[in-house]
Backbone as CSV, one residue per row, in Angstrom:
resi,resn,N_x,N_y,N_z,CA_x,CA_y,CA_z,C_x,C_y,C_z
1,UNK,3.439,26.400,-0.486,2.347,25.948,0.388,2.862,25.815,1.807
2,UNK,2.110,26.281,2.764,2.510,26.201,4.160,2.549,24.754,4.629
3,UNK,3.616,24.389,5.352,3.708,23.032,5.872,2.821,22.824,7.083
4,UNK,2.090,23.868,7.515,1.088,23.660,8.554,-0.117,22.927,7.983
5,UNK,-0.231,22.879,6.672,-1.351,22.187,6.037,-1.290,20.696,6.311
6,UNK,-2.435,20.055,6.622,-2.427,18.620,6.853,-2.157,17.810,5.594
7,UNK,-2.105,18.462,4.433,-1.806,17.754,3.194,-0.312,17.742,2.889
8,UNK,0.500,18.202,3.847,1.943,18.230,3.649,2.479,16.848,3.298
9,UNK,3.453,16.795,2.372,4.090,15.539,2.023,5.352,15.313,2.832
10,UNK,5.697,16.210,3.748,6.863,16.044,4.585,6.609,14.947,5.610
11,UNK,7.682,14.553,6.287,7.546,13.573,7.355,6.487,14.052,8.353
12,UNK,5.642,13.136,8.777,4.470,13.525,9.540,4.767,13.636,11.033
13,UNK,5.292,14.787,11.423,5.546,15.075,12.835,5.307,16.554,13.084
14,UNK,4.978,16.888,14.305,4.799,18.291,14.669,5.153,18.491,16.131
15,UNK,5.730,19.635,16.440,6.153,19.961,17.804,5.442,21.221,18.272
16,UNK,4.912,21.161,19.484,4.269,22.311,20.117,4.967,22.553,21.452
17,UNK,5.516,23.759,21.633,6.180,24.110,22.885,5.298,25.096,23.625
18,UNK,4.825,24.667,24.774,3.836,25.393,25.561,4.475,25.875,26.857
19,UNK,4.372,27.155,27.146,4.965,27.665,28.384,4.320,27.029,29.595
20,UNK,2.995,26.896,29.559,2.228,26.365,30.687,1.368,25.197,30.215
21,UNK,0.797,24.485,31.151,0.158,23.217,30.816,-1.161,23.362,30.068
22,UNK,-1.731,24.543,29.996,-2.986,24.720,29.257,-2.807,25.473,27.946
23,UNK,-1.687,26.138,27.751,-1.524,26.994,26.576,-1.718,26.236,25.272
24,UNK,-1.209,25.015,25.194,-1.306,24.265,23.947,-2.753,23.947,23.586
25,UNK,-3.612,23.885,24.589,-5.020,23.566,24.340,-5.741,24.761,23.737
26,UNK,-5.674,25.911,24.437,-6.381,27.105,23.948,-5.913,27.494,22.549
27,UNK,-4.626,27.473,22.328,-4.034,28.160,21.186,-3.732,27.243,19.997
28,UNK,-3.524,25.952,20.263,-3.117,25.052,19.178,-3.818,23.703,19.228
29,UNK,-4.843,23.562,20.063,-5.523,22.279,20.177,-6.108,21.787,18.865
30,UNK,-6.609,22.705,18.056,-7.163,22.315,16.765,-6.098,21.795,15.826
31,UNK,-4.963,22.474,15.769,-3.860,22.029,14.910,-3.364,20.659,15.346
32,UNK,-3.266,20.454,16.655,-2.812,19.161,17.163,-3.776,18.061,16.750
33,UNK,-5.063,18.269,17.005,-6.063,17.244,16.685,-6.151,16.986,15.182
34,UNK,-6.104,18.046,14.387,-6.220,17.892,12.939,-5.063,17.081,12.378
35,UNK,-3.838,17.440,12.785,-2.676,16.730,12.254,-2.595,15.308,12.797
36,UNK,-2.985,15.120,14.049,-3.021,13.756,14.594,-3.984,12.887,13.799
37,UNK,-5.117,13.466,13.380,-6.094,12.709,12.595,-5.564,12.376,11.209
38,UNK,-4.565,13.104,10.754,-3.952,12.858,9.443,-2.736,11.940,9.559
39,UNK,-2.473,11.424,10.747,-1.373,10.484,10.917,-0.079,11.085,11.414
40,UNK,-0.091,12.353,11.752,1.114,12.983,12.287,1.370,12.520,13.710
41,UNK,2.619,12.359,14.057,3.009,12.185,15.455,3.152,13.585,16.045
42,UNK,2.269,13.934,16.949,2.271,15.264,17.543,2.847,15.203,18.957
43,UNK,3.824,16.055,19.209,4.491,16.104,20.505,4.284,17.474,21.131
44,UNK,3.813,17.493,22.371,3.676,18.720,23.148,4.720,18.711,24.246
45,UNK,5.457,19.811,24.368,6.379,20.006,25.485,5.831,21.139,26.341
46,UNK,5.492,20.835,27.587,5.052,21.851,28.545,6.246,22.237,29.412
47,UNK,6.671,23.463,29.302,7.832,23.895,30.076,7.505,24.014,31.556
48,UNK,6.261,24.355,31.896,5.848,24.418,33.301,4.395,23.996,33.403
49,UNK,3.926,23.856,34.636,2.532,23.481,34.864,1.608,24.696,34.995
50,UNK,2.175,25.902,35.011,1.345,27.082,35.245,0.807,27.119,36.663
51,UNK,1.616,26.615,37.580,1.123,26.386,38.936,0.944,27.647,39.771
52,UNK,1.627,28.717,39.419,1.481,29.950,40.200,0.538,30.942,39.528
53,UNK,0.822,31.269,38.299,0.101,32.367,37.658,-1.167,31.976,36.934
54,UNK,-1.356,30.685,36.636,-2.475,30.283,35.793,-3.335,29.210,36.454
55,UNK,-3.369,29.224,37.772,-4.131,28.216,38.520,-4.938,28.852,39.639
56,UNK,-5.463,30.050,39.381,-6.149,30.808,40.437,-7.325,30.032,41.019
57,UNK,-8.085,29.338,40.185,-9.261,28.614,40.669,-8.864,27.566,41.700
58,UNK,-7.743,26.889,41.447,-7.286,25.870,42.392,-6.839,26.489,43.703
59,UNK,-6.089,27.595,43.622,-5.607,28.239,44.843,-6.762,28.783,45.680
60,UNK,-7.814,29.230,45.040,-8.946,29.793,45.780,-9.730,28.746,46.557
61,UNK,-9.540,27.490,46.219,-10.191,26.426,46.979,-9.637,26.327,48.397
62,UNK,-8.387,26.767,48.572,-7.738,26.644,49.867,-7.152,25.257,50.070
63,UNK,-6.214,25.175,50.996,-5.604,23.902,51.335,-4.700,23.325,50.271
64,UNK,-4.248,24.154,49.341,-3.413,23.690,48.241,-1.926,23.895,48.550
65,UNK,-1.103,23.092,47.919,0.348,23.268,47.927,0.807,23.355,46.478
66,UNK,2.028,23.807,46.274,2.581,23.854,44.919,2.490,22.468,44.275
67,UNK,2.831,21.449,45.031,2.840,20.103,44.463,1.437,19.612,44.129
68,UNK,0.451,19.934,44.956,-0.919,19.494,44.655,-1.474,20.221,43.437
69,UNK,-1.124,21.503,43.295,-1.575,22.250,42.117,-0.896,21.715,40.863
70,UNK,0.396,21.444,40.957,1.093,20.847,39.809,0.444,19.532,39.398
71,UNK,0.117,18.709,40.375,-0.476,17.399,40.073,-1.821,17.559,39.369
72,UNK,-2.625,18.528,39.830,-3.923,18.763,39.195,-3.749,19.246,37.763
73,UNK,-2.817,20.163,37.560,-2.587,20.685,36.207,-2.007,19.610,35.291
74,UNK,-1.163,18.758,35.831,-0.605,17.652,35.047,-1.720,16.717,34.580
75,UNK,-2.619,16.374,35.495,-3.725,15.480,35.138,-4.599,16.093,34.045
76,UNK,-4.880,17.397,34.165,-5.680,18.073,33.146,-4.992,18.024,31.786
77,UNK,-3.691,18.322,31.769,-2.942,18.354,30.512,-2.847,16.967,29.882
78,UNK,-2.664,15.939,30.717,-2.615,14.572,30.195,-3.942,14.194,29.542
79,UNK,-5.043,14.556,30.193,-6.360,14.260,29.626,-6.566,15.012,28.317
80,UNK,-6.195,16.295,28.300,-6.364,17.096,27.079,-5.521,16.549,25.938
81,UNK,-4.273,16.197,26.218,-3.403,15.658,25.180,-3.962,14.357,24.620
82,UNK,-4.514,13.512,25.479,-5.096,12.257,25.019,-6.285,12.511,24.104
83,UNK,-7.113,13.475,24.449,-8.268,13.820,23.617,-7.814,14.297,22.241
84,UNK,-6.745,15.082,22.222,-6.250,15.650,20.966,-5.424,14.668,20.154
85,UNK,-4.935,13.618,20.790,-4.132,12.634,20.090,-2.648,12.930,20.097
86,UNK,-2.172,13.600,21.146,-0.770,14.009,21.221,-0.023,13.294,22.333
87,UNK,1.280,13.154,22.141,2.180,12.799,23.233,2.514,14.084,23.988
88,UNK,2.929,13.954,25.239,3.221,15.156,26.018,4.378,14.892,26.968
89,UNK,5.242,15.895,27.103,6.347,15.862,28.053,6.245,17.082,28.960
90,UNK,6.595,16.899,30.223,6.573,17.981,31.198,8.002,18.255,31.677
91,UNK,8.456,19.487,31.455,9.812,19.851,31.885,9.843,20.369,33.319
92,UNK,8.713,20.883,33.831,8.592,21.340,35.222,9.700,22.344,35.585
93,UNK,9.751,23.447,34.844,10.813,24.442,35.022,10.403,25.614,35.910
94,UNK,9.209,25.539,36.496,8.758,26.637,37.343,7.863,27.602,36.589
95,UNK,7.139,28.393,37.343,6.132,29.275,36.766,6.108,30.580,37.541
96,UNK,6.080,31.668,36.826,6.043,32.993,37.463,7.092,33.117,38.573
97,UNK,8.379,32.999,38.233,8.921,33.036,36.880,9.286,31.652,36.337
98,UNK,9.188,31.532,35.001,9.747,30.401,34.277,11.213,30.701,34.003
99,UNK,12.078,29.734,34.260,13.500,29.885,33.983,13.991,28.649,33.243
100,UNK,14.736,28.852,32.164,15.197,27.753,31.328,16.711,27.636,31.437
101,UNK,17.172,26.564,32.034,18.603,26.315,32.190,19.185,25.779,30.888
102,UNK,20.516,25.749,30.803,21.158,25.148,29.632,20.790,23.673,29.517
103,UNK,20.657,23.005,30.646,20.272,21.590,30.633,18.888,21.407,30.011
104,UNK,17.957,22.270,30.397,16.609,22.191,29.841,16.611,22.535,28.351
105,UNK,17.400,23.525,27.973,17.521,23.888,26.562,17.988,22.692,25.741
106,UNK,19.028,22.008,26.223,19.557,20.878,25.471,18.586,19.695,25.473
107,UNK,17.784,19.597,26.510,16.734,18.572,26.509,15.746,18.834,25.374
108,UNK,15.413,20.096,25.160,14.524,20.441,24.057,15.198,20.192,22.710
109,UNK,16.484,20.460,22.621,17.222,20.146,21.393,17.099,18.663,21.075
110,UNK,17.221,17.832,22.085,17.113,16.386,21.872,15.703,15.976,21.439
111,UNK,14.692,16.699,21.906,13.328,16.450,21.422,13.263,16.738,19.922
112,UNK,13.847,17.851,19.510,13.893,18.180,18.080,14.571,17.059,17.288
113,UNK,15.722,16.618,17.774,16.475,15.607,17.039,15.717,14.271,16.966
114,UNK,15.016,13.935,18.028,14.248,12.688,18.023,13.043,12.786,17.097
115,UNK,12.362,13.913,17.147,11.099,14.077,16.428,11.299,14.518,14.984
116,UNK,12.302,15.360,14.736,12.519,15.973,13.420,11.203,16.546,12.891
117,UNK,10.642,17.527,13.604,9.305,18.005,13.272,9.220,18.669,11.908
118,UNK,8.050,18.513,11.293,7.771,19.182,10.026,7.372,20.632,10.247
119,UNK,6.862,20.949,11.434,6.518,22.324,11.788,6.574,22.456,13.304
120,UNK,6.703,23.697,13.758,6.848,23.983,15.179,5.894,25.115,15.552
121,UNK,5.182,24.942,16.662,4.255,25.955,17.161,4.665,26.360,18.575
122,UNK,4.668,27.679,18.820,4.892,28.164,20.180,4.281,29.558,20.291
123,UNK,4.694,30.302,21.298,4.042,31.557,21.664,4.498,32.737,20.796
124,UNK,3.824,33.851,20.965,4.238,35.092,20.319,5.588,35.528,20.884
125,UNK,6.357,36.222,20.066,7.689,36.652,20.488,7.638,37.793,21.494
126,UNK,6.476,38.435,21.619,6.283,39.506,22.601,5.008,39.243,23.386
127,UNK,5.026,39.615,24.654,3.819,39.538,25.478,4.057,40.324,26.762
128,UNK,3.570,41.556,26.839,3.824,42.370,28.028,3.058,41.903,29.254
129,UNK,2.133,40.962,29.079,1.325,40.487,30.196,1.852,39.194,30.806
130,UNK,2.735,38.512,30.097,3.203,37.222,30.580,4.597,36.954,30.026
131,UNK,5.608,37.193,30.831,6.991,37.051,30.375,7.355,35.612,30.061
132,UNK,6.626,34.658,30.633,6.910,33.249,30.361,6.656,32.893,28.897
133,UNK,5.708,33.570,28.259,5.328,33.216,26.890,6.432,33.538,25.870
134,UNK,6.932,34.768,25.792,8.017,35.011,24.837,9.283,34.237,25.170
135,UNK,9.514,33.940,26.454,10.664,33.117,26.804,10.522,31.730,26.181
136,UNK,9.308,31.191,26.199,9.082,29.884,25.582,9.392,29.917,24.089
137,UNK,8.959,30.969,23.394,9.277,31.068,21.973,10.776,31.240,21.759
138,UNK,11.420,32.010,22.604,12.864,32.221,22.469,13.633,30.907,22.580
139,UNK,13.301,30.104,23.572,14.011,28.831,23.748,13.634,27.858,22.637
140,UNK,12.413,27.951,22.135,11.990,27.118,21.011,12.840,27.398,19.780
141,UNK,13.078,28.658,19.518,13.866,29.037,18.339,15.350,28.725,18.542
142,UNK,15.847,28.947,19.751,17.264,28.650,20.000,17.524,27.153,19.887
143,UNK,16.642,26.335,20.446,16.819,24.887,20.360,16.771,24.416,18.910
144,UNK,15.923,25.045,18.114,15.846,24.709,16.686,17.186,24.950,16.000
145,UNK,17.825,26.067,16.319,19.125,26.396,15.718,20.173,25.354,16.089
146,UNK,20.213,24.989,17.367,21.212,24.018,17.823,20.963,22.660,17.179
147,UNK,19.691,22.285,17.052,19.355,20.989,16.455,19.742,20.916,14.984
148,UNK,19.980,22.072,14.359,20.413,22.115,12.960,21.935,22.031,12.820
149,UNK,22.653,22.078,13.926,24.112,22.174,13.884,24.757,20.805,13.683
150,UNK,25.615,20.703,12.683,26.329,19.451,12.415,27.197,19.033,13.605
151,UNK,27.708,20.006,14.343,28.626,19.701,15.436,27.948,19.268,16.719
152,UNK,26.622,19.328,16.778,25.926,18.840,17.969,25.619,17.358,17.786
153,UNK,26.248,16.528,18.624,26.110,15.072,18.542,26.345,14.590,17.114
154,UNK,27.585,14.748,16.622,27.908,14.335,15.252,27.510,12.886,14.995
155,UNK,26.977,12.665,13.816,26.519,11.340,13.453,25.007,11.202,13.524
156,UNK,24.359,12.047,14.326,22.904,12.067,14.351,22.375,12.770,13.111
157,UNK,21.155,12.436,12.728,20.501,13.195,11.666,20.178,14.580,12.195
158,UNK,20.595,15.594,11.463,20.335,16.965,11.906,18.938,17.398,11.487
159,UNK,18.455,18.414,12.166,17.164,18.996,11.830,17.289,19.822,10.562
160,UNK,16.247,19.819,9.736,16.206,20.698,8.581,15.795,22.100,9.007
161,UNK,14.835,22.673,8.333,14.368,24.024,8.665,12.854,24.048,8.756
162,UNK,12.285,23.399,9.771,10.820,23.398,9.883,10.300,24.803,10.127
163,UNK,9.183,25.165,9.516,8.634,26.495,9.752,8.196,26.642,11.211
164,UNK,8.347,27.849,11.722,7.968,28.164,13.095,6.788,29.121,13.056
165,UNK,5.735,28.781,13.783,4.536,29.597,13.856,4.296,30.037,15.295
166,UNK,3.919,31.288,15.462,3.482,31.794,16.761,1.973,31.671,16.833
167,UNK,1.483,30.875,17.787,0.035,30.781,17.916,-0.518,32.015,18.611
168,UNK,-1.825,32.115,18.644,-2.468,33.373,19.025,-2.335,33.681,20.514
169,UNK,-1.810,34.861,20.871,-1.755,35.261,22.276,-3.110,35.779,22.748
170,UNK,-3.226,35.965,24.040,-4.491,36.410,24.614,-4.804,37.861,24.244
171,UNK,-3.758,38.687,24.162,-3.925,40.112,23.833,-3.122,40.381,22.556
172,UNK,-3.742,40.182,21.412,-2.988,40.172,20.154,-2.304,41.497,19.849
173,UNK,-3.036,42.598,19.959,-2.484,43.896,19.560,-1.287,44.286,20.418
174,UNK,-1.382,44.036,21.716,-0.294,44.409,22.621,0.943,43.538,22.421
175,UNK,0.772,42.407,21.770,1.885,41.477,21.552,2.516,41.621,20.169
176,UNK,2.075,42.625,19.403,2.576,42.818,18.040,2.473,41.533,17.223
177,UNK,1.357,40.872,17.387,1.094,39.601,16.698,0.023,39.844,15.651
178,UNK,0.304,39.399,14.441,-0.656,39.581,13.350,-0.750,38.284,12.571
179,UNK,-1.945,37.705,12.430,-2.062,36.403,11.769,-1.794,36.486,10.274
180,UNK,-1.028,35.514,9.778,-0.842,35.389,8.331,-1.147,33.977,7.844
181,UNK,-1.640,33.141,8.748,-1.994,31.765,8.419,-3.252,31.382,9.191
182,UNK,-4.245,30.860,8.492,-5.462,30.381,9.136,-5.601,28.881,8.883
183,UNK,-5.954,28.151,9.914,-6.109,26.706,9.810,-7.555,26.342,10.127
184,UNK,-8.215,25.699,9.170,-9.594,25.256,9.347,-9.611,24.061,10.301
185,UNK,-10.232,24.224,11.460,-10.289,23.140,12.445,-11.733,22.671,12.672
186,UNK,-12.608,23.002,11.749,-14.024,22.676,11.924,-14.246,21.190,12.180
187,UNK,-13.553,20.342,11.414,-13.797,18.900,11.528,-13.304,18.312,12.845
188,UNK,-12.430,19.023,13.557,-11.933,18.500,14.844,-12.338,19.401,16.006
189,UNK,-13.287,20.311,15.746,-13.652,21.243,16.819,-14.150,20.511,18.067
190,UNK,-14.913,19.446,17.903,-15.430,18.738,19.073,-14.293,18.217,19.948
191,UNK,-13.211,17.793,19.318,-12.064,17.307,20.093,-11.374,18.457,20.806
192,UNK,-11.238,19.595,20.123,-10.628,20.729,20.804,-11.502,21.189,21.962
193,UNK,-12.799,21.250,21.749,-13.686,21.676,22.829,-13.607,20.693,24.008
194,UNK,-13.503,19.405,23.728,-13.335,18.431,24.793,-12.054,18.656,25.572
195,UNK,-10.972,18.983,24.861,-9.703,19.273,25.530,-9.799,20.556,26.348
196,UNK,-10.495,21.556,25.818,-10.713,22.798,26.559,-11.411,22.503,27.878
197,UNK,-12.430,21.669,27.827,-13.195,21.378,29.032,-12.416,20.514,30.019
198,UNK,-11.352,19.861,29.532,-10.483,19.119,30.451,-9.674,20.054,31.346
199,UNK,-9.513,21.322,30.918,-8.733,22.283,31.695,-9.650,22.959,32.720
200,UNK,-10.046,22.172,33.710,-11.030,22.646,34.688,-10.509,23.800,35.537
201,UNK,-9.201,23.902,35.664,-8.619,24.966,36.483,-8.756,26.356,35.887
202,UNK,-9.131,26.431,34.604,-9.282,27.726,33.942,-10.602,27.777,33.170
203,UNK,-11.663,27.407,33.831,-12.975,27.338,33.198,-13.415,28.673,32.621
204,UNK,-12.910,29.778,33.180,-13.308,31.105,32.701,-12.849,31.365,31.263
205,UNK,-11.942,30.537,30.736,-11.445,30.732,29.379,-12.161,29.864,28.344
206,UNK,-13.034,28.977,28.780,-13.688,28.081,27.830,-14.466,28.855,26.774
207,UNK,-15.299,29.769,27.221,-16.127,30.529,26.277,-15.263,31.476,25.447
208,UNK,-14.269,32.055,26.081,-13.406,33.018,25.374,-12.765,32.360,24.147
209,UNK,-12.170,31.182,24.331,-11.463,30.567,23.210,-12.411,29.892,22.218
210,UNK,-13.621,29.595,22.627,-14.639,29.179,21.658,-14.991,30.349,20.754
211,UNK,-15.150,31.513,21.351,-15.463,32.711,20.567,-14.314,33.058,19.614
212,UNK,-13.079,32.935,20.079,-11.925,33.199,19.219,-11.947,32.275,18.002
213,UNK,-12.226,30.988,18.224,-12.252,30.024,17.117,-13.345,30.358,16.106
214,UNK,-14.486,30.813,16.588,-15.569,31.212,15.683,-15.175,32.445,14.880
215,UNK,-14.571,33.421,15.543,-14.143,34.642,14.843,-13.092,34.329,13.791
216,UNK,-12.140,33.495,14.135,-11.102,33.136,13.162,-11.690,32.300,12.026
217,UNK,-12.753,31.559,12.308,-13.419,30.816,11.246,-14.008,31.734,10.201
218,UNK,-14.626,32.822,10.644,-15.177,33.810,9.718,-14.063,34.412,8.864
219,UNK,-12.954,34.764,9.505,-11.835,35.355,8.766,-11.221,34.366,7.789
220,UNK,-11.107,33.107,8.207,-10.531,32.094,7.325,-11.381,31.924,6.070
221,UNK,-12.679,31.906,6.258,-13.577,31.705,5.115,-13.470,32.844,4.116
222,UNK,-13.203,34.039,4.599,-13.075,35.201,3.717,-11.744,35.217,2.967
223,UNK,-10.830,34.349,3.348,-9.493,34.372,2.755,-9.190,33.144,1.904
224,UNK,-10.205,32.406,1.505,-9.986,31.297,0.574,-10.661,31.633,-0.746
225,UNK,-10.135,31.061,-1.816,-10.679,31.330,-3.137,-12.058,30.724,-3.325
226,UNK,-12.787,31.227,-4.294,-14.135,30.749,-4.570,-14.130,29.265,-4.914
227,UNK,-13.127,28.844,-5.689,-13.094,27.435,-6.104,-12.808,26.507,-4.933
228,UNK,-12.221,27.049,-3.852,-11.907,26.220,-2.691,-12.921,26.417,-1.572
229,UNK,-13.997,27.133,-1.871,-14.965,27.492,-0.835,-15.516,26.259,-0.143
230,UNK,-15.551,26.304,1.159,-16.126,25.234,1.958,-16.660,25.862,3.240
231,UNK,-17.387,25.094,3.979,-18.015,25.622,5.180,-17.036,25.614,6.345
232,UNK,-16.331,26.712,6.542,-15.421,26.848,7.673,-16.179,27.519,8.810
233,UNK,-16.284,26.836,9.912,-16.952,27.411,11.073,-15.960,27.791,12.167
234,UNK,-14.953,26.942,12.369,-13.955,27.176,13.407,-12.564,27.168,12.786
235,UNK,-11.700,28.057,13.264,-10.330,28.101,12.758,-9.396,28.559,13.862
236,UNK,-8.115,28.278,13.660,-7.049,28.852,14.486,-6.183,29.727,13.603
237,UNK,-5.625,30.768,14.205,-4.777,31.694,13.462,-3.351,31.614,13.987
238,UNK,-2.410,31.777,13.070,-0.990,31.681,13.386,-0.232,32.802,12.680
239,UNK,0.889,33.155,13.246,1.804,34.109,12.620,3.085,33.347,12.291
240,UNK,3.314,33.102,11.009,4.524,32.380,10.624,5.726,33.303,10.763
241,UNK,6.737,32.820,11.457,7.926,33.631,11.743,9.099,33.302,10.842
242,UNK,8.985,32.268,10.059,10.062,31.849,9.147,9.553,31.931,7.718
243,UNK,10.447,32.181,6.750,9.992,32.336,5.366,9.614,31.022,4.714
244,UNK,8.698,31.102,3.767,8.362,29.956,2.919,9.251,29.931,1.695
245,UNK,9.624,28.752,1.254,10.292,28.562,-0.025,9.293,27.849,-0.931
246,UNK,8.911,28.483,-2.039,7.833,27.959,-2.872,8.294,27.837,-4.324
247,UNK,7.554,27.063,-5.078,7.824,26.912,-6.513,6.905,27.778,-7.351
248,UNK,5.888,28.336,-6.726,4.935,29.181,-7.424,4.302,30.118,-6.423
249,UNK,3.912,31.298,-6.872,3.217,32.258,-6.004,1.705,32.149,-6.155
250,UNK,1.247,31.233,-6.983,-0.200,31.064,-7.196,-0.834,30.451,-5.961
């Protein structure tokens, strides 16, 4: 059984690593809200504010500075995280280009060690339209490896092997991303939609990601057994990048 399921018996924590301050909302807001409602401690790490490449609406207003745009994006992300029920950290590593130093990498390792997440969500491993996204997944996976090492801060509890999922990119086919996990988010859709609307700087994406959730809901409903049939209207799709260890294939 996938540990992305809210019925997981593992320790109730989850980590989401977002390249920019809005990515976690569009792509994983439902998972965050659903697991938070089940008692999980959900942590979002935003590597950057998306201040250059993902804040066009703010820049078009005129009279903006990098710092004012960052502040606006920070406020939006804080509001969205509160709606979803998540904690959030901002690494402020720059945007277009995003660059991750060894210091920042080890900071993420320490987040892993503190949280000991049951599952991890981040970007697709490929994205020809946004180099910041696969970099975020790369550092997410590298930090996971280091957090598993006995020799890193000996005496601390080491990380186990939480499954890693790539959430849905904007251009799926070009990113070689194919969903193998669907999560029913119907019961928390209102919270995700509220978080979406908190991202005022990218209003043009509100309808797009609502449509994506509806489409994935249709696909999710077609992939559950008759005995488990329920009314799935909204869903999120994920590509699990790590293997499952199971006791049965049923």
